[in-house]
C-alpha positions in Angstrom: 71.1 134.2 -14.4 70.6 132.3 -17.7 69.3 133.7 -20.9 68.3 131.6 -23.9 69.7 132.4 -27.3 68.4 130.8 -30.4 71.3 129.7 -32.6 70.6 127.6 -35.7 67.3 126.5 -34.2 68.9 125.3 -31.0 68.5 127.0 -27.6 71.9 128.0 -26.2 72.4 129.2 -22.7 74.2 132.5 -22.0 75.8 133.0 -18.6 75.5 136.5 -17.1 78.0 138.4 -15.1 77.6 141.8 -13.3 80.5 144.2 -13.9 81.0 146.8 -11.1 83.4 149.3 -12.8 85.6 152.0 -11.3 83.7 152.2 -8.0 87.0 152.9 -6.3 87.8 155.3 -3.5 89.3 158.2 -5.6 86.5 158.1 -8.2 83.7 157.7 -5.7 85.0 160.9 -3.9 85.0 162.8 -7.2 81.6 161.8 -8.6 79.2 160.3 -6.1 77.3 161.0 -2.9 76.3 158.0 -0.8 72.7 158.2 -2.0 73.8 157.9 -5.7 75.6 154.7 -4.9 72.7 152.8 -3.4 71.5 151.4 -6.8 75.0 149.9 -7.3 74.7 148.3 -3.9 71.2 147.0 -4.7 72.5 145.5 -8.0 75.2 143.7 -6.0 72.7 142.3 -3.5 70.5 141.1 -6.3 73.3 139.5 -8.3 74.6 137.7 -5.2 71.1 136.5 -4.2 70.6 135.1 -7.7 74.1 133.6 -8.0 75.1 135.9 -10.8 79.0 136.2 -10.9 80.2 139.6 -9.9 83.4 141.0 -11.3 84.9 144.3 -10.0 87.0 146.4 -12.3 89.4 149.1 -11.1 91.8 151.4 -12.9 95.3 151.7 -11.7 98.9 151.9 -13.0 102.1 150.2 -12.3 104.7 152.1 -10.2 106.7 154.4 -12.5 103.8 154.5 -15.0 105.3 152.2 -17.7 101.8 151.7 -19.0 101.0 155.4 -19.6 101.9 156.7 -23.0 102.8 160.4 -23.4 100.2 160.4 -26.3 97.4 159.7 -23.8 96.2 163.1 -22.7 94.1 162.0 -19.7 96.4 159.5 -18.2 99.7 161.4 -18.8 98.2 164.2 -16.7 97.7 161.6 -13.9 101.2 160.4 -14.4 102.6 164.0 -14.2 100.8 164.8 -10.9 101.3 161.3 -9.4 98.9 158.9 -7.8 96.6 156.2 -9.1 99.2 153.4 -8.8 98.0 149.9 -7.9 98.7 150.3 -4.2 97.3 153.8 -3.7 94.2 154.0 -1.4 92.3 155.9 -4.2 92.5 152.9 -6.6 91.1 150.4 -4.1 87.5 149.2 -4.4 85.2 151.4 -2.3 84.2 149.7 1.0 80.5 150.2 0.3 80.7 147.6 -2.5 83.6 145.5 -1.2 84.1 142.1 -3.0 82.9 139.1 -1.0 84.2 135.5 -1.1 85.8 134.6 -4.4 84.5 137.6 -6.4 87.1 138.7 -8.8 88.9 142.1 -9.1 90.4 143.0 -12.4 92.8 145.9 -12.8 92.7 147.8 -16.1 95.1 150.3 -17.6 92.7 152.4 -19.7 89.1 153.6 -19.8 87.5 150.4 -21.1 87.3 147.5 -18.7 88.9 145.3 -21.4 91.9 147.5 -22.0 95.1 145.9 -20.5 93.1 144.0 -17.9 92.7 140.3 -18.9 88.9 140.7 -18.4 88.1 138.9 -21.7 90.1 135.9 -20.7 88.3 135.7 -17.4 84.9 136.0 -19.1 85.8 133.3 -21.6 87.0 131.0 -18.8 83.7 131.5 -17.0 81.7 131.0 -20.2 80.1 134.4 -19.8 78.2 135.8 -22.8 76.0 138.4 -21.2 77.4 141.4 -19.3 75.4 143.7 -17.0 77.1 147.0 -16.6 77.3 149.4 -13.7 79.9 152.0 -12.7 81.4 155.5 -12.6 81.4 157.3 -15.0 78.7 156.6 -17.5 80.5 158.6 -20.2 83.8 156.9 -19.3 84.1 153.3 -18.3 80.5 152.4 -19.0 80.5 153.8 -22.6 83.9 152.5 -23.5 83.2 149.0 -22.1 79.8 148.8 -23.8 81.3 149.7 -27.2 84.2 147.2 -26.7 81.9 144.4 -25.4 79.4 145.0 -28.3 82.3 144.5 -30.8 83.1 141.3 -29.0 79.5 140.1 -29.4 78.5 140.0 -25.8 74.8 140.4 -24.9 74.6 143.7 -22.9 72.4 145.2 -20.2 73.1 148.6 -18.7 71.6 149.4 -15.3 70.6 153.0 -15.8 70.3 154.0 -12.1 73.5 152.1 -11.2 75.7 154.2 -13.6 76.8 157.6 -12.4 78.0 160.6 -14.4 78.8 164.2 -13.5 76.8 165.6 -16.3 73.0 164.8 -16.1 72.5 165.7 -19.8 75.2 163.4 -20.9 73.7 160.7 -18.7 70.3 161.2 -20.3 71.5 161.1 -23.9 73.6 158.0 -23.3 70.7 156.1 -21.5 67.9 157.2 -23.9 69.6 157.5 -27.3 73.0 155.8 -27.4 73.0 152.7 -25.2 69.7 151.2 -26.4 71.3 150.7 -29.9 73.6 148.0 -28.4 72.1 147.1 -25.0 69.0 146.6 -23.0 68.7 149.6 -20.6 67.0 148.7 -17.3 66.7 150.0 -13.8 68.1 147.8 -11.1 64.5 147.1 -10.0 63.5 146.0 -13.5 66.6 143.8 -13.8 65.9 142.3 -10.4 62.4 141.4 -11.5 63.8 139.6 -14.6 66.1 137.6 -12.4 63.2 136.3 -10.4 
C-alpha cells in the first residue's frame, strides 16, 4: 500500500506496514474470545492480499529477567511470579495469526512495540513511513506504540475493530477521543476498501 505525501511540492511515497502486536498465546487467553480476534485475522488477510508487509510484535523477557527493572511495577510482578520468557509457550504468536513466509517477528521488552525491540531499525530498513496498528490491548501496546510512533513522525492508522481491550469504555474513549488526534481510525473493512 502506497500513500502520497506532499513534501515541498513533490509527491513522496510512504510505504505501509501492518503491525500485529501482542497477539500471543498468554495474552489471547486473558483478553480475547475467538470471535473478537476475527478482525485481526481479516486485517492480515487483506494486508497479505495487497502485499502490505506484516510485522508481528510479541513481549517476552530473557531468562533470569535482566531486562526487568525493580522500578517497573507491572513487569517486576511478572518476574516475581515467573513466566513470559522468550521460550515460554505463552509468549509465542497465537496460531490463529501465525506468521507466513518471511514475515518478521520482533520481540519487545516493554509495552511499546518500539521499546527494546529493534522495530525502528527494521522499519527504517524497509522504508516504512505509515504504520497500521492492531493488537491486544488497546490501552496497552496500541496506545503506547501509537504515542511512540507519532513522536517518530510515522503516519498512523488504527484499525478500531482489530484492537482489543478488556474495558469497553476505555476502548471507546481511545478510539473516539484520543487516537483521532494522531491517527486515522478505521474499521478493517474501511481500510480494506482504501487498499483497493
